[in-house]
N, C-alpha and C positions, 0 to 999 in steps of 0.2 A: 616509399613502400606502401602498397595498398593492403588492406585486410581481406579477409575472405569475402567473395562475392556471393550474393543471394539470388537463387533462381526459383526456389519453391517458396511461395508466400501464402500464409494463412491470414485471413482478414476477419476481424470481429468488431461489431459496433453495438451500442447499447440503445435499446428502444426508449423513447421518452425524452431523449436529449435533443434539444432543438438543433436542426441542421444536419443531424447524423445521416439521414437517408440520402440527402443530396451529396454530402461529402463521400459517403460510401460508394455511390454510383460513379462519381468522378474519379475516385481512387482506383476502383476496379478497372475502369476504362484505361486509366493511365498505366496500371501494371500490365494489362494485356498488351497495350501498345509497346511496352518494353520487352515483350516476348517472354514474360514470366509465367510459370505455372501457378495458378491462383485457385485456392479452395476457400469456401465460406464456412464459418462456424454455423451450426444448424439454426440457432435462434436468430442469428444475423440474416440468414437467407430469407426469413419472413419479411425483412425490410426491403428486400430486392426481389419481388415476386416474379419478375420477368427474366431473371438471369438463367443462363444455361451452365453456370459454373458448378463444379463438384461441391457437394455439401457433406460435411463431416461433423460428428459429435465432438464436443469440446475435449472430452477425455482422449480422443484419438488424433488430435491436431498434430501432435509431435511426430506422428508417423508420416505425415504428408507435407511438412513444411521445414524450412531452414530459418525462417523469420516469421514472427507473429506481429502483425500490424493491428493496432487497436485504435478505433475512432471513438472519441468521447472525452471525458474528464479523468481526473485522477482515480475516481471510483471505478471507472471502466477498466483502467489499467491495473488496478489492484485485483479486480476479479480475474483478469487475464493472467496476472502473476501467479495466482493460486493454481492455475492450470499449467502454466509453463515451467515453473520452478523445478518440479520433480524430474523433468527431462532436459533441463538446461537449454530450453528453447529461448533464444533472444527475443526481446520485445522492443518495438518502436511505437511511440504514441503520436497520434494526430489529434491536435487539440480541438475539442468541441464541448468543453465543459465550462467551469467558472474560473477558478484560479489556475489550475493546471500546472503544478510544479513538476509533474512527471511526463507530461505530454508536450513534446518539443515542436512538432511540425505544425505550422499554421495551414488551414485548409487551402489558402491561396498560394502556398509555397510547395506544392507537390513535386516540383522539379528537384527539390532537395532529396526526395526519396530516391529519385533516379541516381543521384550521386552516391547515396548510401548503398544502393543495390550493387553498384560497381566497385564497392570496397573502400569508399572514402568516408570514414566515420570514426567516432570515439566509442569505445566500449567501457562500461562501468558495472562493477558488481556491487549490488546492494544486499546486505544480510537481512535475514528475517528472524523473528522470534517464534519459539514454540511454547505453547501454554498447555500444561497438563493439570487436570483437576482430579483431586483425590478425596474421596469421602468414605466413611466407614461402611456404608451399606450400598456402595455403588462402585463398579469397576472404573478405572481411570478413563477419562475422555480427554482428547487433545485436539488442538487446532494450531494453525500457523498464522502469522501476521507480518505483513510488510511494513505497515505503519505503526500499529500499537495494539497492546493488550490492555483492556480497560475494565476495571472493577466498578460496577454501577449499582445504585440502590435497587432494592427489590420492588415489589408492587406497591409498597407504602413509601411515601416520600419522607425518609428519615435517615439520619446519619448511620454509617456503618462503623462498627468497631472491629479493628483488625491489627495484627502484629506483622511488621515488615522485617524480613531477614534478608541479608545478602551474604552468600557463602556461609550460611549457618550462623552468622553473627547478627544479633538483634540490632536493627537500626533504630526503631522506635515503635511505640504503640500509637496507632492513629485512631482518631474519631473524626470522620470526614464523610463527604458525599461519595468518595471513592478514590481511585488511584489510576493514573495513566502511566503505563510503562511503554516508552516509545523508542524506536530506532532513530538514527539520524534522518532517514526518509520521513518518518512520522513526526519529527520535531517541528515541521512546518504545518502540521495538521491540527488535530484536537489538542495536542500538548501545547502548541503555541497559544491557542485561545485560552488555555488554562494557566498561562503565565510562565511556561517553560522556555528554555533557551533554544535558539536555532543551532543545530549541530551540523557541521559540514558533512556531506555524505561520505567523505574519506575517513572520518573518525571511527575508530573501533570503540564506540561508547553507547551506552543506553542511558536515557534520562527518565527519572522517576518524578512524577508531578502529582502531588496530593491535590484532590479536588475539594475546594471549600473546607479546609481543615478547621476543626474547632480551636486548635492551638495556632494562633496567628504567626508564630515563629516557625511553623513547619514550611520549609521551602523546597523547591525542586533541587535534585541532586543528580549529577552525572557520574556513572560508574563504568568500569571496564565491561566491554561486551561479552567477555568470557565468564562473567559472574553468573552465579545461579541465584535467582530471586525467588523467595517464598513468601506468600501472603497467607497468613492463618486467620480464618474467620473465627472470632471468639464466640463462646457459647452464650454470651450476653445478648446477641442479636435476636430480635423477635421475629424477623423475617429473613429469608434467604436472598442475599444479593446476587447479582448476575455478573458473569464474565463474558466479554465480547472481544473477538479478534477482528480487527479492521472494520468494526461496525457491522459485522454480519451476524451470525447466529448468537443469540444470548443464551447462556447456560447457567442455571441456578446453582449456587454453591451453598449448601446447608451450613448452619453454625457447627463449628468444630471441623469443617472441611478446610482444605488448603489448596492453593494454586501454586504450581512451580513454573517459573518462566526462565528460559535460557535461549541462547543463540541456536538457531536452526542450522544443521550441518550443511544444507544446500543454499546457494545464493541465487539471486535473480540477476540475469545478464541484461542490462539496459543498453540500447543503442541510441547514440546521440549524433546529430550532425557534426561535421568536423569543426565548426565554429562555435560549438556549445560552450557556454561559460556560466557556471553556477551562480556567480555573483550578479551577472546580468539578469538571470532569472529572478533573483531576490529583488533587485531594483525594480524590475518590471511588474512582478506580481504583487509586491507589497507597497508599490507607489513611493519608493524611496526617492525617485527622481522628481516627484511632484513638488513644485515650488509654491510657497504661500504667496497669494496675490497681494499686491500692494494696494492700499486704499488711500 
């Protein structure tokens, strides 16, 4: 049994990533040869100045496409996810970055895209987080994150003092460089370098990773994804730390302010080749198959 076939394709690439222009050109030619309707995201069109394809703004892509193909690394796909998730537009990644846990298709394997367009693929839903900042003298601001919500030091390199709550229950008082709150998708990103565990994407869990805590016994902890997390910035902080979602905008949170993080109600629909295997991805990207040389 085949899945839904895709006939209307939106293409997006990220400037500054080596090889993106070449891959975009080859990809577009391939899609046209497959008799698909192709539109280019507006900033991507500048990378293909000689194209005659329709150009659309990122916010309007969902009106013109059934599938969103992204050329680049995980950062490129995350940017696209913020565009696609609101309208349930599925995303397929063509790898042109570094590690690339989310981008499956190698630039030399575009024939796999043809198979996917004909309905032979795996679908996977990844949940996101929503971060809401509340301060006494400012209206709430919020953002979403596919990978992580991160509490970061302010303009001065010093530890942050904050209280961590899960479902209104105090977990602990932290004095640390910050905190990483990651989804299973983000568990192989910043949280992994901070000493957090790898969470399989199918897990309904969130991992909390303290960054360089003053108390050495402070360890990462995994909790249910339905939990509500609250970080209260204590009045003892001399500067305002920042909160960043997926490494994008940094928003200052004043002492006595707090951040609430919970599961976002909408999910990201990722498209994988039929032979996709998450454990193979881990082996390949983390060099688990590399053998020590004998001397």
